N, C-alpha and C positions, 0 to 999 in steps of 0.2 A: 790331415788325417788324424792328428793328435786330438783335435776337436771332437771328431766322431768317436774316438776311443774313450774320451772322457765321459761321453753320453752312454755309450754301450760298448764294452770291451768283450768281444766274443772269446770263447775259449781257444779258438784257433784263428789265426789271421794269415791269409795266403794272398797271392797275387789275384786270385779270383775275388777275394773279398774287396780288395782295392778297386778292382775293375767294376764290381757291382755298385760301389759307392760313386762311381764316375769321377774318380780322382787320378791324376797323373796318367793320362791316356798314353799308352805304349811304354810307360816308364814304371809300371807296377812293381816290377822286380827291384827297381832302385829304391822305392819306398819301403819295401820289405827289408832290404839291406840296412836302411837307416834304423828301422824299428829294432832289428837284431843288434845293430851296433850300439844302440842305447841300452840294450838289455831289457826291452819291453817284451820281446818274444824270443824263443830259443831257435835253434836251427831248423826245427821242424815246424816252426810257425806257432807253437803253443804259447799261450800266455804265461809269463813268469809271475811269480808271487810278488817280487819287488815291483814289477810294471804295474800289476793289478792294484797294489797299494797306492802307488803315486797317481794313477789315472782316476782312482775313486775318491780322491780328496776334492771335496766340493768348494771349500773356501779357497779363493784365488791366491791369497798370499801363501797359504800352506802348500798349495799345489806348486807355485813358483819356486818355493824353497826346496821342495823335494825334487822337482824336475831339474833345478840347478845342480843338485848333487849328482843326478844321472849324467848330465852333460859334462861336468867336471870329471867323472869317472871314465866316461867314454873317450874324452879328449885329454887324458892324463898327460900325455907327452907335451901337448901345447901348454897346459897349465903348469907343468913342472918347469918349462922353459921361460914362460912369460908371466906366470902368476895370474893375479886378478886383472892385469892389464889386457889379458886376452878378451875380457868382456867389452873392451872399448877399441880394440884393433879395427882399423878400417878395412874395407874389402880388398884393397890392393896389397896391404900387409899380409892379410890372411892367405891371398892367393900365393904370394911369395913364400910363405911358410909351408903350405901344403905341397907346392911344386918342389920345394927343396927337400921336404921330409919324405914324400912318397915317390919322388922322381916321375912326376906326372906332366902331362902336357898343359898348355894354358887353358884349354877348354875344361879339362877335368878339374884342374885347380880352381877354376872359377866357380864350377859346380859345388866342389867341396866347400869353398868359402861361403857360398850362397846358402848351403844347408846349415852351416854353423851359425851364420847370422840369424837365420830363421829360428834355429833352436834356442839361441841365447835370448831372443826377444820373447819366446814362450816362457823362459825362465825369468822374465822381468827386466832384462837388461837391454833397454831400447836406447840406442845412442842418438845423438843429435843429428848425425848423418842419416839415420834411418827415418827420423821425423821430419827432416827437411823436405819442403815441397819444391817442385821444379819452379825456377824463376821464369817470370813472364816479362815480356817487354813492357816497359812503363808506358809507352804510348800505343800499345796494341788496342787498348779499349777506347782510346780517344779517336784513332783513326779508323774510319770505316773501310771495309774492303773496297778496292777499286774495281771498276768494271772493265777495265782495259781501255776505255775511252775517256778522254779528258772532257769534263763537263764544261760547257760554255759558261763563262762568267756572266752573271746578270748585269746588264747595262743599266745603270742608275745614274740619272742626271743629278748632279749636285746643285746646291742653290746658286753657286757662282755660274754654272754652265747655263742655267735657266735664265739668269739675268742678262748674261752676255749675248744670248742669241736674239736677233731682231724679231720683233713680232709683226712687222709689216714692212712696206717699202720705205726707202730712205726719205728723210725729211725733205719737204718741198722748199723750205727756206733755211738759211744758215742759222746755226745755233748761236744764241746769245747768252753769255753768262754761264752758269753751271746747270741751267735747266734745258733739257732737250725734249722737243715735242714732235711726235710722229703722227701725221694725218694720213688716213687712208681714205681715198675718194673712189667710188664706183660710178662710172658713167655709162649709161645705157644709150648708146647712139642709135638713131633710127637707121634701119637698113636702106631706106630709100632716100636718105639725106644727101644734100649736095655739099660740095666743098665749102660753099659760103656758110651753110648751116654749121658745119664743124668748126670753121674758123670763129664764128660768133660764139659758139659754146665755150671754146678754150679761152677766148678773149675775156668772156665773162668770168670765168674761173680765176684768170690771172688778176683781174681787177679787183675781185673780192678777197683773194688771198694775199695780194701785195698792194694794199691801199696807199 
């Protein structure tokens, strides 16, 4: 809302004004209360001279300095108690203060603290807590989202596995030394052959392989 008022501060600001700007839906009256609390508008919603002077400052540093004075005046009790430390109080500390000072609930105290934090940031007092970004898991980017099903590992044969697997039938003769020789022989037997023909074929093979 402050940003809009810096661009164009109408003579009268009401809940309808806030509603037309599309801000704080269903909480327009709360925004009006904050503007009145800061002294930017009076009880009738009319623009105050002090408010107009602050909102028309174009230079950012000048605006922040003037707006800071408005905040300190509006929250005089807090600054009387905590001094400039009020600019750096965290939200939990602020909630505790407002609940104790105004005898309010946790919800109201949290809202009051949130308003003060927003106003002090407009005055140029941005704490490290306000600038901190949410922490992300270190390995969130490294690990893709699972689909719910475990993917089957790709079966890869290592060099040792390939070497260990036989490429053919066992050797026909004993291995000698460190050298192993595997011989694969394909025999096409005639369908109409007799037992004598088969015996002669295998006898010939044996004679040539085992001289």
